[in-house]
N, C-alpha and C positions, 0 to 999 in steps of 0.2 A: 614689315613696317611700312614700306612704301605703299603697299596696297591699302593698308589701313588708313594712312594719311590721305590717299586718293579718294577713299570712300567717304571720309569726313568732309573733304572739300566738295565732293559731289552733293552730299546731303545739305551742306550750307548753301550751295548754289541753288538747289531745289527749293529750300525754305525761303530764300530771298525772292525767287521767282513767284512763289505762292503769295508772299506778302504784297508784291507789286500787283499781282492779279487781283488779290482781295481788295486792295485800295481802289482799283478801277471799278470792280463790281459793286462795291459799297455805294459809289456815287450813282450807279444805275438802278440798284435794287430799290424796291418799295420800302418805306420807312418801317413798315410793320414786320419785315423779315429780319432775322438776326444776321450780323455781319459775318463774312467768310473768315475773317481773322479770328473772331470769337470761336467759330466752329473749329478752326485749326487748333486753337488753344485747348479746347475741351477734348478734342480727339487725342492730342498729345498727353493730356492728363489721364485719359483712360489707358493709354499704352504704358505710361510710366507706373501707374499705381495699380492697375488691374481692376479698378473699380468702375462701376457704371456711372456715366455722367449724369448730373442732376438735370431734371427738366427745367428749362428756363423760358421765361416769357419776357418779351421786351416791355419795359415799363418807362414811359416818358415822364419828364418832370411835371409836377402838378401845375406849374405856371410857365408860360412862354417866356417870362422875363428872366428866368433862372438859366444861366448858361453853364456849360460844362467847364470845370476848372482846367488849368494847365496840367500837363503830365506831372505825376507825383514824383517828388524828389525822395528817393528811398535811401536809407542808410545801409549799414552792413547787414541788418536783418530784414530790410525791405519793408518795414512797417512803421517807421517814425514819421509823424506828421504833426504840424502845428494845429492848434485849436481852430484857427481861421480856415485852414485847408479842410479840416474835418467838417466844418459848417458848410463849406461849399459842396462837399461830397453828398450832403443830405439831399440836394436837389438833383443829383446826377442820375442818369438812367441805370437800370440793372446791368446792361451790357457794358457800360463804361466802368462801373465799379468792379465787376467780375474780371474784366480784362486786366485791370491793374492788380487785383488780388492774385491773378495768375502770374503776372510778371514778378510779384514778390515771391510767389511760390517757386518760380524757376531759379531765383537767386540763392535759395537755401540748399543745403546738402540733402541727399536722399534720406538720411536717417531722420532729419528734422521734419521732412515732408511726411514721413510715416507717422510721426508722433502728433503732428498738428494738421488736421484736414483742412481742406479749402474753405469749408463753412466757417471754421474758427477764424481764419484769416479775414474773411469777409466781415465778420463781426468786429474784429479789431480795427479794420479800416473805418467802418461806420462809427464805432464808438471807441476811440483811443482811451488808454488808461487815464483815469481821472475825469473823463467826460461823463456827464449825467445822461442816462438813457431817458428818452421821453416816456411818460406814463400813458398807457392806453386809457381813455375815458369813454365809458359807454353812456350814450345819451339816455338809454332806458334802464339805467342801473337800479332805479327804484320802481318796483311794481306798485301799481295803485289802482283804485277804483273810485267812482264817485258815489255820492249818496243816492242819486237817482238810479244808478246801475243796481245798487243793492235793493232799492225799493221795488224795482221791476222784477228782480229775482224772487223777492219775498212774495209779491202778488201772484206770480206764476206757481210758486211752491204751495200756496194756500188753496189753489183751485181744487174743488172736489173734496176738501177735507172738512171734518167737523169743526165747529167753532172752538171746541175744547182743545183741538190740536193747534189752533192758531196761537194760543197763548205762548207755547214754548218757542214757536218760530219767531214771534215778536221779541221775546226775551233774548234769544240767541242773536238775532239781527242787531238789537240795541247794544248788546255786549260787544259784538264785533266792531261796530262803528265807534263806540266810546273808547275802545282800547287801541284802535288803529287810525281813526280819522282818515281812512282811505289809503293809508300806506301799508304795504305788505312787505315785511322783512322779518329776519330772524328776531329782532328786538320786539316788534309788535306782536308776533305770533306767540312768543314766550310770555309777553305781558298778558295776553288774552288767556293763556292756559293758567297762569298763576292767579289771575283774577277769578276765573271760574272755580278753581279748586278752593280758593279762599271763601268765596261767597256761598257755594253750595256744598253741603256735606254728603249728599247722595251721589253715588256713582252713576245712577240713571240720569241725574241732572247734568253731570259732567259729559256723559255721552251725547246728550241732546244738544248742548251748546257747541262742543268741539266737533261733533258729527256734522252739525249744520255748517260750520266753518269749512270743514274738509270738503263737503259737497259743493260749497260755493267756490272754493279754490279749483276744484275739478271743472266746474262750469266755466270759470274764467280761462282755464288752460285750454279747453276745447274751443270756446268761442273766439278767443284771441290767438289761438294756435301758438301758444307759448307755454312749454312744459315747466318753466321755472315756477309758475304759480303752484302747480301740484307738488313740486319738490319741497316746498316750504311746509307742507303739512307734517313733516317729520318732527317739527317743534311743537306739535299739538298732541303728541303721544302722552298718555297719562303717566304721572310719576310712578316709579316702581316701589313705592312705599308699601309696607305690610298692611294689608287690608283685613279688617275683621269681617268674616263672612257669617251671615246668619243662616242657620239651617232651615228655619221656618219663619213665616211672617209673625210679627208681634201684634197684628190687628185681628182680633178674634171677635166674630159676630155669632151669637148664640140664638137659639130658637126663642128664648125668653126676650131677647132684644127686639125681635120682629113683632112679637106680641105686644110689647110695650109701645112700640111706634103706632100700631093699629089702635090700641086703647087711647092713646093721646089724641089721635084724629077723632075718635068717637067722642071724647070728652070735649074737645074744642067745638064740635058740632052741637053738643048738648048745651054748652055754655054760650053758644051763638057768637063765639069769637071768629068763626069762619062760617060762611053760608053753606047750605046743604049741597049745592052743585059742586063746590070746591071739595067738601068732605067726601062726596061720592067719587070724585076724580082722584083725590089723593089715595083713597082706600084701594081703588082699582089698580093704581100704579104700584102701591106697596105689595099687594098680593101677586100681581103678575111678575114683578121684578124678583120677588123672593122665590117663587115656585119655578121660574125659568132661568134666572141668572142672566137675562139679557143686559147688554150694556146700556147705561143711561142715555148715551147718544143715539142708540138704536131705538129705544122706547120713545125718545123725543120725536123721531121721524115717522112713527107709525100713524096711519090715518084712520079716520072713522070707518071708512069702507073696508079696510083690512080687518079690523076687529069685528065688524058686523058679519063679514063673510066667515070668519073663523068660528064664532060662537054658535052659528046656525047649522053647523055640521054635526053628524052623529059622533064622530071622533074629532072634537074641536082641535084644529091645527092652524096656526098662524103662519102665513107665507111671508117670510122676510126677504125683501128684494136686495140685490147686491149693493145698490147705492145707499142702502140704509145701514149697512154694516161697516164697521171700521176696516175690516180686512177684505171688503168687497166679496163676501161669500153669500150666495143665495142658499137658504135652508128653510126647513119646516120646523116649527116650534110647537110642541104639544101644550095645550091649555088645560090645566088641572080643573077638576069638577068644582073645587072650592073657589076658583077664580071666575068661572062663567057667570054666576049671579051678580057679582060686583060689576063686571063689564056690561052686562045687560041693563043694569040699573042706570048706568050712565047713558047708554044708547036710548033708552026709552024716555028718560026725563030731560036730557040736555041736548040731544042732537036729532035732526030730522033727516029724511032721505036725501035732502039737497046738500048735506054737509059731508058727504063721503070723502071729499078731497081735503077736508080740514084736518089738522093735527088732533089726535084723540086726547092727549094728556096736556094738562096745564103745567107744563114743565117748569118754566121760570117761576111761577107762583109757588110751586112746591119747594123749589130750591130756597126761596126767600123764607118760607114758613119754617123749614127745618133749621135755617140759620138763626131764627129768632126763638124757636121752641126746640132747643136741643134735646135729643133723645140720648141718654147716657149709655156708654159701652163700658161696663165694669171691668172687662178683661183686658182693656187697652191700658198699658202702663203709663204712657205719657198723658198727663192730665189735660194738656192743651189740645190733644187730639182724641180724647175719650168721649166723643159724641158722634152720632150717626150722620153719614152723608149718603147721597144717592148710590155711590159706588159700593157701599157696604152690602146692599141686597145681593149683588153679584158674588161678593165674597162669601155670604151666607150660603148661597146655593152650592158653591164649590165645596165649602167645608162640610156642610150638612150632608152632601152627597156621599162623603166617606162614611158617615154614620149609618146611613140607610142602605149602603151597598149599591149605589147607583153605578151602572155599567160604565166603564171608562170611555169606550168609543161613543156610546150614546150621549154621554155627558159632553164630550168634545164637540159633537155635532150640534147639540142643542145650544150650547154656550158659544158656538163658533169660535172655539179657542183651541190652539194646538193642532189645527187641521193642516199639517205640513208633511212633506215627504212624498215619496213615490207612491205609497199605497193610497194616500188620499187623493193625489192628483190623477192617478191612472187606474185605480182598481175600485176603491170604495165609492158607493153611490146608494146610501140608505134610502129605502122607499118610505113614504110618509106613514103608511099603515104600520110598518114594522117599527118605525121610530116611536110612534105613539104607544104601541103595546109594550115595548121595552122600557119606555119612560114610566108608564103606569105600574110596572112591576115593582119599581122602587118607591114611587110617590103616592100610590093609591090610598094608603092608610094614613097619610100625613095631613093633619088639620092644624094649621098655624094659628087658628083663632082660639085654640084651647091650650 
């Protein structure tokens, strides 16, 4: 027992010596270094609990006018403080606070120390029972964009696209701004989705508007290096409502409908409601579109020089450039023998050799003529849509191809449709002579004028 008492006295003497030494060193050390007394407290904490000490960094008060409070008067539990004392502790340094938390920790029994870690005591000192915790406020809690930011994005998005594609980009951008007014949040994204689903019944329209918004959020996330923009696109996911899926299109274009369109052009020319140059141009457009299934936007971009070069070959083949196709695909398109005379009539009567760079077709004029002289489509069930538009010539070529047994791969190549996958990107490269021969196997006996 005497030896034990002697060991305790020696330990107490050593601790007092360490405390005096720590006080002297604290005055000499740089302010950025932690105090020796704090180091001693943390070391004893490691020895008593067997836990690794937390990494601490010295944190000075935010203002030089805040001074450290007087030593804390602890009760039996070492944690009772008035609200005024707690307010003073708000400005104290981390070293000061942890030191007093440690003193409170020493005053408790070993069992209580095991149940209540030092981090909990630190929280109780800073925020006594009944004291309100300060709420963290984020200056940038609301994500936003300006109208000029959106306009710049829209302008860049339109570059290189056909005018027809501009329409949906403009619609999507307008819907985005009208529903958000530059604020991006769960509320505005949900409002945009609800507005889109209510305004448009087509799933394709939903995908275009909401897809545009998702792309814009991704653009903002990358340019502003803030992934919170992209995280909000979860509120743009379509509703999981049961959808009625159509197995086939309800827009049917028959051979008789193409003949009716050609007859109406002839009748308008005979009645002199349109002049001969326009009638020749409309007729050439209708025949080339029906026999080849080229997109209206592609036909609009064709030049006089391209058609002149095509019809003067033994096997007439039109070379479509990548920038003229919606999917940026360069390909060769066979020109049927029934189309060649109509194209040559336009070249001989309406264009000279100096016009090779000019557009071949009177595209806008034909659009307006079809709008005012509607060609009926009897197989279309919706009366408001049962009239021909320029895109219906492409539908006819695709649908009539099934009737005449048009080879699937040759059809995809000529229409520049569905040319995706490894085989098209790395293996297939049809030669122009083979394309023409395979095309004529299906189309050679087809005369749409009869």
